[in-house]
N, CA, C and O of each residue as an XYZ file, in Angstrom:
384
protein
N      -3.054      4.835     -2.156
C      -4.331      5.203     -2.747
C      -4.480      4.482     -4.078
O      -3.518      4.325     -4.830
N      -5.686      4.055     -4.349
C      -5.976      3.462     -5.646
C      -7.002      4.338     -6.360
O      -7.860      4.961     -5.735
N      -6.887      4.367     -7.690
C      -7.803      5.183     -8.500
C      -8.905      4.291     -9.046
O      -8.649      3.260     -9.667
N     -10.140      4.717     -8.799
C     -11.310      4.018     -9.319
C     -12.197      5.033    -10.025
O     -11.969      6.240     -9.934
N     -13.212      4.536    -10.731
C     -14.110      5.409    -11.489
C     -15.546      5.203    -11.018
O     -16.044      4.077    -10.999
N     -16.202      6.288    -10.643
C     -17.609      6.209    -10.259
C     -18.462      5.961    -11.497
O     -17.983      6.124    -12.620
N     -19.704      5.574    -11.308
C     -20.605      5.342    -12.432
C     -20.819      6.609    -13.255
O     -21.104      6.529    -14.450
N     -20.686      7.773    -12.629
C     -20.849      9.050    -13.334
C     -19.654      9.371    -14.224
O     -19.717     10.293    -15.038
N     -18.559      8.614    -14.075
C     -17.355      8.852    -14.860
C     -16.277      9.622    -14.122
O     -15.155      9.730    -14.615
N     -16.590     10.159    -12.949
C     -15.587     10.909    -12.189
C     -14.620      9.949    -11.500
O     -14.978      8.829    -11.136
N     -13.381     10.422    -11.332
C     -12.363      9.610    -10.674
C     -12.531      9.667     -9.167
O     -12.960     10.676     -8.606
N     -12.187      8.569     -8.532
C     -12.281      8.440     -7.089
C     -10.999      7.793     -6.608
O     -10.598      6.754     -7.132
N     -10.352      8.383     -5.625
C      -9.139      7.816     -5.041
C      -9.470      7.342     -3.634
O      -9.937      8.116     -2.798
N      -9.222      6.050     -3.381
C      -9.510      5.472     -2.079
C      -8.238      4.943     -1.442
O      -7.343      4.446     -2.125
N      -8.172      5.059     -0.123
C      -7.078      4.467      0.629
C      -7.325      2.964      0.677
O      -8.288      2.510      1.295
N      -6.464      2.198      0.032
C      -6.649      0.744     -0.067
C      -6.637      0.069      1.299
O      -7.215     -1.006      1.457
N      -5.997      0.673      2.278
C      -5.940      0.082      3.613
C      -7.268      0.211      4.358
O      -7.472     -0.450      5.376
N      -8.167      1.054      3.858
C      -9.456      1.250      4.523
C     -10.582      0.479      3.856
O     -11.738      0.608      4.258
N     -10.268     -0.320      2.845
C     -11.294     -1.099      2.154
C     -11.593     -2.350      2.962
O     -10.695     -3.123      3.298
N     -12.865     -2.534      3.267
C     -13.321     -3.681      4.043
C     -13.744     -4.822      3.121
O     -13.416     -5.982      3.371
N     -14.477     -4.488      2.050
C     -14.938     -5.531      1.133
C     -15.180     -4.959     -0.253
O     -15.377     -3.756     -0.428
N     -15.160     -5.858     -1.238
C     -15.472     -5.518     -2.623
C     -16.451     -6.586     -3.100
O     -16.165     -7.781     -3.033
N     -17.615     -6.137     -3.584
C     -18.661     -7.072     -4.005
C     -19.204     -6.670     -5.369
O     -19.096     -5.515     -5.782
N     -19.791     -7.644     -6.060
C     -20.445     -7.389     -7.343
C     -21.937     -7.638     -7.183
O     -22.347     -8.729     -6.789
N     -22.777     -6.599     -7.497
C     -24.237     -6.702     -7.279
C     -25.083     -6.261     -8.464
O     -26.127     -5.744     -8.067
N     -24.986     -6.292     -9.663
C     -23.869     -6.680    -10.511
C     -22.802     -5.605    -10.614
O     -21.681     -5.893    -11.035
N     -23.128     -4.343    -10.232
C     -22.078     -3.313    -10.225
C     -21.117     -3.607     -9.083
O     -21.485     -4.246     -8.097
N     -19.887     -3.138     -9.223
C     -18.883     -3.357     -8.182
C     -19.102     -2.346     -7.061
O     -19.127     -1.138     -7.297
N     -19.258     -2.851     -5.850
C     -19.475     -2.011     -4.675
C     -18.287     -2.190     -3.741
O     -17.977     -3.303     -3.316
N     -17.623     -1.072     -3.424
C     -16.487     -1.066     -2.506
C     -16.987     -0.512     -1.176
O     -17.549      0.582     -1.121
N     -16.780     -1.272     -0.109
C     -17.203     -0.847      1.223
C     -15.961     -0.574      2.062
O     -15.047     -1.397      2.126
N     -15.941      0.588      2.700
C     -14.827      0.957      3.576
C     -15.116      0.521      5.004
O     -16.247      0.161      5.331
N     -14.102      0.553      5.846
C     -14.243      0.113      7.233
C     -15.235      0.977      8.016
O     -15.787      0.525      9.019
N     -15.465      2.214      7.567
C     -16.427      3.080      8.252
C     -17.856      2.881      7.748
O     -18.772      3.576      8.189
N     -18.052      1.925      6.818
C     -19.386      1.607      6.328
C     -19.798      2.324      5.062
O     -20.848      2.013      4.500
N     -19.000      3.281      4.591
C     -19.344      3.987      3.359
C     -19.218      3.045      2.173
O     -18.312      2.215      2.115
N     -20.147      3.188      1.223
C     -20.167      2.354      0.027
C     -19.901      3.221     -1.198
O     -20.393      4.346     -1.293
N     -19.127      2.694     -2.124
C     -18.864      3.364     -3.395
C     -19.129      2.377     -4.519
O     -18.614      1.259     -4.507
N     -19.935      2.796     -5.492
C     -20.206      1.979     -6.665
C     -19.262      2.454     -7.759
O     -19.218      3.641     -8.083
N     -18.502      1.513     -8.329
C     -17.475      1.867     -9.316
C     -17.661      1.049    -10.589
O     -18.326      0.013    -10.595
N     -17.054      1.544    -11.666
C     -17.206      0.882    -12.969
C     -16.251     -0.286    -13.166
O     -16.508     -1.159    -13.994
N     -15.159     -0.314    -12.422
C     -14.159     -1.367    -12.593
C     -14.716     -2.709    -12.142
O     -15.444     -2.783    -11.152
N     -14.372     -3.775    -12.870
C     -14.770     -5.110    -12.408
C     -14.063     -5.451    -11.096
O     -13.010     -4.896    -10.784
N     -14.652     -6.363    -10.341
C     -14.129     -6.721     -9.023
C     -12.669     -7.171     -9.088
O     -11.884     -6.843     -8.198
N     -12.298     -7.913    -10.127
C     -10.918     -8.378    -10.268
C      -9.929     -7.241    -10.426
O      -8.816     -7.310     -9.905
N     -10.322     -6.185    -11.145
C      -9.443     -5.027    -11.318
C      -9.241     -4.282    -10.000
O      -8.151     -3.777     -9.728
N     -10.292     -4.216     -9.185
C     -10.172     -3.547     -7.885
C      -9.224     -4.342     -6.984
O      -8.360     -3.764     -6.325
N      -9.384     -5.649     -6.956
C      -8.506     -6.493     -6.144
C      -7.064     -6.385     -6.639
O      -6.137     -6.320     -5.832
N      -6.867     -6.364     -7.961
C      -5.518     -6.200     -8.518
C      -4.910     -4.860     -8.114
O      -3.723     -4.792     -7.796
N      -5.709     -3.795     -8.123
C      -5.215     -2.467     -7.731
C      -4.794     -2.459     -6.263
O      -3.774     -1.867     -5.912
N      -5.573     -3.112     -5.412
C      -5.234     -3.195     -3.988
C      -3.939     -3.982     -3.796
O      -3.066     -3.574     -3.030
N      -3.822     -5.102     -4.489
C      -2.623     -5.939     -4.395
C      -1.393     -5.182     -4.871
O      -0.338     -5.242     -4.238
N      -1.526     -4.470     -5.984
C      -0.416     -3.692     -6.536
C       0.001     -2.581     -5.565
O       1.192     -2.349     -5.358
N      -0.970     -1.908     -4.980
C      -0.687     -0.850     -4.010
C       0.110     -1.400     -2.824
O       1.120     -0.819     -2.425
N      -0.348     -2.517     -2.267
C       0.326     -3.088     -1.093
C       1.711     -3.603     -1.437
O       2.632     -3.492     -0.628
N       1.872     -4.170     -2.634
C       3.197     -4.627     -3.070
C       4.147     -3.440     -3.206
O       5.323     -3.543     -2.856
N       3.647     -2.319     -3.709
C       4.478     -1.114     -3.830
C       4.905     -0.595     -2.462
O       6.049     -0.173     -2.290
N       4.005     -0.623     -1.497
C       4.347     -0.174     -0.141
C       5.489     -1.028      0.420
O       6.443     -0.493      0.985
N       5.395     -2.344      0.265
C       6.440     -3.226      0.763
C       7.753     -3.027      0.015
O       8.823     -3.062      0.623
N       7.682     -2.816     -1.301
C       8.898     -2.606     -2.090
C       9.603     -1.313     -1.679
O      10.829     -1.280     -1.581
N       8.840     -0.260     -1.440
C       9.438      1.012     -1.017
C      10.064      0.863      0.366
O      11.162      1.368      0.604
N       9.383      0.180      1.277
C       9.940     -0.034      2.619
C      11.245     -0.814      2.542
O      12.200     -0.500      3.252
N      11.290     -1.826      1.688
C      12.504     -2.626      1.551
C      13.640     -1.810      0.942
O      14.788     -1.926      1.371
N      13.324     -0.982     -0.059
C      14.385     -0.168     -0.669
C      14.889      0.899      0.303
O      16.072      1.240      0.293
N      13.992      1.426      1.144
C      14.437      2.389      2.159
C      15.354      1.716      3.180
O      16.347      2.303      3.609
N      15.022      0.496      3.563
C      15.867     -0.234      4.509
C      17.236     -0.512      3.892
O      18.259     -0.387      4.566
N      17.257     -0.888      2.620
C      18.528     -1.123      1.938
C      19.354      0.156      1.849
O      20.565      0.134      2.069
N      18.697      1.273      1.525
C      19.406      2.553      1.436
C      19.966      2.953      2.795
O      21.065      3.501      2.878
N      19.226      2.686      3.844
C      19.683      2.990      5.197
C      20.911      2.161      5.548
O      21.862      2.666      6.144
N      20.884      0.887      5.174
C      22.033      0.021      5.426
C      23.246      0.479      4.617
O      24.366      0.482      5.128
N      23.028      0.865      3.356
C      24.127      1.349      2.522
C      24.730      2.616      3.102
O      25.950      2.777      3.110
N      23.885      3.518      3.588
C      24.371      4.770      4.176
C      25.186      4.483      5.430
O      26.234      5.090      5.650
N      24.697      3.548      6.257
C      25.410      3.208      7.487
C      26.753      2.560      7.180
O      27.736      2.811      7.877
N      26.802      1.730      6.143
C      28.051      1.071      5.769
C      29.052      2.065      5.203
O      30.259      1.883      5.356
N      28.561      3.123      4.546
C      29.444      4.114      3.941
C      29.952      5.138      4.952
O      30.952      5.810      4.700
N      29.276      5.264      6.089
C      29.668      6.237      7.111
C      30.598      5.577      8.111
O      30.159      4.733      8.893
N      31.885      5.945      8.105
C      32.813      5.326      9.052
C      32.484      5.716     10.488
O      32.167      6.868     10.785
N      32.569      4.725     11.364
C      32.401      4.994     12.790
C      30.974      4.995     13.290
O      30.757      5.085     14.499
N      29.985      4.897     12.403
C      28.603      4.926     12.891
C      28.055      3.534     13.101
O      27.166      3.347     13.932
N      28.555      2.553     12.377
C      28.056      1.185     12.536
C      26.667      1.023     11.962
O      25.863      1.954     12.005
N      26.377     -0.141     11.430
C      25.076     -0.348     10.786
C      23.939     -0.497     11.789
O      22.787     -0.231     11.447
N      24.232     -0.915     13.012
C      23.148     -1.157     13.953
C      22.459      0.143     14.361
O      21.254      0.133     14.611
N      23.179      1.254     14.436
C      22.558      2.522     14.819
C      21.564      2.978     13.774
O      20.464      3.404     14.125
N      21.916      2.901     12.492
C      21.013      3.347     11.439
C      19.901      2.338     11.215
O      18.761      2.728     10.966
N      20.208      1.043     11.299
C      19.195      0.027     11.022
C      18.101      0.034     12.075
O      16.972     -0.356     11.778
N      18.392      0.459     13.277
C      17.384      0.507     14.322
C      16.326      1.572     14.086
O      15.329      1.611     14.807
N      16.512      2.427     13.106
C      15.557      3.489     12.835
C      14.409      3.049     11.949
O      13.406      3.757     11.860
N      14.519      1.899     11.285
C      13.486      1.461     10.361
C      13.120      0.022     10.653
O      13.991     -0.842     10.756
N      11.837     -0.234     10.785
C      11.340     -1.577     11.006
C      10.548     -2.015      9.780
O       9.816     -1.222      9.187
N      10.697     -3.264      9.413
C       9.952     -3.811      8.289
C       9.039     -4.916      8.806
O       9.195     -5.363      9.942
N       8.091     -5.360      7.992
C       7.079     -6.305      8.449
C       7.636     -7.627      8.950
O       7.042     -8.251      9.830
N       8.765     -8.064      8.406
C       9.298     -9.352      8.804
C      10.295     -9.252      9.959
O      10.989    -10.221     10.264
N      10.368     -8.109     10.588
C      11.233     -7.962     11.759
C      12.159     -6.772     11.622
O      12.080     -6.009     10.659
N      13.028     -6.627     12.591
C      13.977     -5.518     12.590
C      15.175     -5.876     11.749
O      15.685     -6.994     11.818
N      15.626     -4.921     10.951
C      16.828     -5.140     10.141
C      18.047     -4.986     11.021
O      18.113     -4.072     11.843
N      19.011     -5.871     10.855
C      20.276     -5.766     11.604
C      21.356     -5.143     10.745
O      22.487     -4.973     11.201
């Protein structure tokens, strides 16, 4: 979720994965995949930066979870890393 501000000053939290487009008319208009439009006070560049930061955080958390899973499997005698690693998939493929 990213935090944006409506023209009225109230906070708005949007799921960044559901954003279809961001346009400036001159106000910034965020359009979701379902067609809903939100006019926000943030400049278009700030909205794009928030989306990028959100997605980078998702990937970083997934990678740290995969690393923790591998560490747990390595610390557990007799379980082998392949059994635990098969439980988590990351965007670039399955961890071995």
